[in-house]
N, C-alpha and C positions, 0 to 999 in steps of 0.2 A: 471591508474585510482587510485585515492586516497580515498578508501572506509574506513568507520569506522562503525563497528557493532554498532547498536543502541539498538535493543531488539528482543526478541523472545517470542512467545506466552507462557504465564506462564503455568507451569505444562504440557508442550507438550511432547509427546513421541519422540523417535528418528526419526520418520517420521511424516508427517502431521503437519509441524511446521511453521505457518506464521512467517516471519522474516522481519526486516527492517534494511537497511544499509543507510548511508548518504554519498554521494559523496562530500567530503570536498572541492573539487575544484569548484564545481558548485552550491552546496547547494541542488541538486536534491536528491530525495529519491528513492532507489531501493527497491521494495517490492515484497516479495514472499508471496502469500496468495492464497485463494480459488478462482478458476475460477468461474465467475458468471454462474448461471444456465440459461438454455434457458428461463425460466419464468422471471428471473431477467433481462435478456437482453431485453426481450419483454417489460417489464415495463419501462426500461430506454428509449427505443425507443418511447414508448407511451408518456412518460412525456417530453422527449426532453430536450433542454437546452435553447438557445436563438432563437428568431424568425429567420427563414431562414437558420439556421445551420443544416447541415445534421445529421441525427440520425444514420447513418451507421458507424460502427467501422472500421477504415482502417486496413489493414493487418499488419501494423507495430505498432498497438496499441492493448491493451487488457483491458477488464473490469474485475476487481477482487472484491471480497467481503473481506473487512478488518474487522475482529471482533472488536467490540467496545473496548474490553480490550486492544487492540493494540494501541489505540489513545494515551495512556500515553507515548508511545515511540516516537511520532512525535516530532522531535526537534523544538524548538522555537528559534528565533534569539538570545535571551538572554541565551540559554542553551549551555554553553561552557564546562561543566564538563563531567565526565566519561560515560562509557557504562552502559547499563542496561541488566540484564540477566533474568529478569522475576522473580527473587526471592525476 
């Protein structure tokens, strides 16, 4: 796997640190963040997505909460330069 560190939650301690990596082979994001709470999961199920699509989360998937400040690290197709460290 050809991962590139993209960014970490600004001013985060040594633990509890949402982080984003980019798989440079596929363009997929690997995200470490907060697990959605039961209330958030219930709200997601209630809202749903597209008609007829299950609202159950398969065992091989997770729902996470990504803090808004982390959106700055989401790579765009035109983003070809260096890493971000939250500073």
